[in-house]
C-alpha positions in Angstrom: -111.9 -169.7 -7.3 -115.6 -169.8 -7.3 -117.2 -172.4 -4.4 -117.5 -175.9 -5.8 -115.5 -175.2 -8.8 -111.8 -175.9 -8.9 -109.2 -174.6 -11.1 -105.8 -175.7 -11.1 -103.4 -173.0 -9.4 -101.2 -172.5 -11.9 -103.6 -172.5 -14.7 -105.6 -170.0 -13.3 -102.9 -167.4 -12.5 -100.6 -168.0 -15.7 -103.0 -168.7 -18.2 -106.3 -167.3 -17.5 -104.3 -164.0 -16.3 -107.1 -162.3 -15.9 -109.0 -160.7 -12.6 -112.1 -162.2 -11.6 -114.9 -161.4 -9.2 -116.6 -162.7 -6.5 -119.6 -160.6 -4.8 -121.2 -162.3 -2.3 -123.7 -159.9 0.3 -122.1 -156.1 0.1 -118.9 -156.7 -0.5 -117.1 -158.1 -3.4 -113.3 -159.4 -3.6 -111.5 -159.7 -6.2 -108.0 -161.6 -7.2 -105.6 -160.3 -9.3 -103.0 -162.0 -11.8 -100.5 -161.2 -9.8 -102.0 -163.4 -6.4 -102.9 -160.0 -5.1 -106.4 -159.8 -3.6 -108.5 -156.4 -3.9 -111.7 -155.8 -1.3 -114.2 -152.6 -1.1 -117.8 -152.2 0.1 -118.8 -153.0 3.0 -116.3 -153.3 6.1 -117.7 -153.7 9.4 -116.2 -156.6 10.6 -113.3 -156.2 8.7 -113.6 -158.2 5.8 -112.3 -155.8 3.8 -109.1 -155.8 5.9 -106.7 -157.4 3.4 -104.2 -159.9 5.4 -100.8 -158.9 4.8 -98.2 -159.8 2.5 -101.4 -159.4 0.0 -99.3 -161.7 -2.5 -99.3 -165.2 -3.2 -102.9 -166.4 -3.2 -104.6 -168.7 -5.7 -108.6 -168.5 -4.6 -110.9 -166.4 -2.8 -114.0 -166.8 -0.9 -116.4 -164.8 0.4 -119.2 -165.2 3.1 -121.2 -163.3 5.3 -118.7 -160.7 7.1 -115.9 -163.0 6.5 -113.3 -163.7 3.2 -111.0 -166.3 3.0 -107.4 -166.8 0.8 -106.0 -170.1 -0.5 -102.3 -169.3 -0.5 -99.8 -171.0 -3.2 -98.3 -172.7 0.4 -101.6 -174.7 0.6 -102.5 -172.5 3.6 -105.9 -170.3 4.2 -106.3 -167.4 5.5 -109.3 -165.8 6.5 -110.5 -162.6 7.9 -113.6 -160.5 9.3 -116.4 -161.9 11.6 -115.3 -164.9 14.0 -118.4 -164.8 16.0 -118.7 -168.4 15.0 -115.4 -169.3 14.7 -115.2 -168.9 11.0 -111.9 -167.5 11.0 -110.4 -170.0 12.9 -108.7 -172.7 10.5 -108.5 -175.9 12.1 -104.2 -177.0 12.3 -102.5 -177.6 10.9 -103.2 -175.5 8.3 -101.5 -176.5 5.3 -102.5 -178.7 2.0 -105.3 -177.0 1.2 -106.4 -176.8 -2.3 -110.0 -175.4 -2.1 -111.9 -173.3 0.1 -115.5 -172.4 0.3 -117.6 -169.8 2.6 -121.1 -169.7 3.7 -122.6 -167.8 5.7 -121.3 -168.6 8.9 -118.8 -171.4 8.4 -115.8 -172.4 6.1 -114.9 -175.4 4.2 -111.4 -176.2 3.2 -110.8 -179.3 0.6 -107.3 -181.2 1.5 -104.6 -182.6 -1.0 -105.8 -186.0 0.4 -109.5 -185.7 -0.4 -111.0 -184.6 2.8 -113.1 -181.6 3.8 -112.2 -179.4 7.1 -115.0 -177.6 8.1 -115.2 -174.9 11.1 -117.2 -172.0 12.1 -121.3 -172.0 13.1 -122.3 -176.0 12.9 -126.1 -175.0 14.2 -127.3 -176.9 11.8 -125.0 -179.7 10.9 -123.3 -178.0 8.1 -119.3 -178.5 9.4 -120.2 -182.4 10.3 -118.9 -183.7 7.2 -120.6 -187.4 6.2 -118.5 -190.3 6.8 -116.0 -191.4 4.8 -114.5 -187.9 4.6 -112.5 -189.0 1.5 -112.4 -188.9 -2.3 -113.6 -185.4 -2.6 -112.6 -183.0 -5.3 -114.8 -179.8 -5.1 -116.5 -178.3 -2.3 -119.2 -175.6 -2.1 -120.8 -173.9 1.1 -124.4 -172.2 1.5 -126.6 -170.5 3.8 -126.6 -173.8 6.2 -125.6 -176.7 4.2 -122.0 -177.5 2.5 -121.4 -179.7 -0.6 -118.9 -182.4 -1.7 -118.0 -183.8 -5.0 -116.4 -186.8 -4.9 -114.1 -188.8 -7.6 -116.9 -190.9 -9.2 -119.1 -188.0 -9.8 -121.6 -188.3 -6.7 -122.6 -185.1 -4.9 -122.8 -185.4 -0.9 -124.8 -182.9 0.6 -125.3 -182.3 4.7 -126.8 -179.6 6.6 -130.1 -177.8 7.0 -132.8 -179.5 4.7 -135.5 -177.1 5.4 -136.1 -176.6 1.5 -134.6 -179.8 0.3 -131.3 -178.6 -0.1 -129.5 -181.2 0.9 -131.8 -183.8 -1.0 -129.1 -184.8 -4.3 -130.8 -187.1 -6.5 -132.5 -190.8 -5.7 -129.2 -192.9 -6.6 -126.8 -190.4 -4.9 -128.4 -189.9 -1.3 -126.1 -189.1 1.0 -126.8 -186.4 3.5 -126.2 -186.1 7.5 -129.3 -187.6 8.5 -130.6 -190.0 6.3 -132.9 -191.9 8.1 -134.8 -188.3 8.6 -134.7 -189.0 4.8 -136.6 -191.8 4.6 -139.7 -190.5 6.3 -139.3 -187.9 3.7 -142.2 -188.7 1.2 -141.1 -186.3 -1.5 -138.6 -189.5 -2.6 -140.9 -191.7 -2.3 
């Protein structure tokens, strides 16, 4: 799974039957049709030290010095740099359908359409706006996060220095809307 794109796990494993590559920074990780992960490259923080057992994965994501794997049972395994807590999945670690990795934070989409976020929250990238329901896909970037709602709207939150959390006029739903109202670019 690539951040922000949702694939049905059985479609991905049984129909596509190919490996895909995800390269982030200096270490690529790969998930093969058998549900096993392969990782190589820089391993300064253990981001290539694969979890055991290395089976039953349906999706992967790679952040900065951290790797995530979504298991068939809906749990998430995370390994690598945990300086900001980006490897500490909130309990209960069950019921996840998608994962995304940012620079120093991680996201998980739950079966009920809510988002769990953990790790560095320096710029609000882990503060999912209310209502935290109805999400169908997630994406994480450097210091911001995004969620796609069932109605097709996009919600963005976190660091907005360059306007990365401004979606479009009719869909502005960000963490700090009062600050956006003062932004003359929206006029």
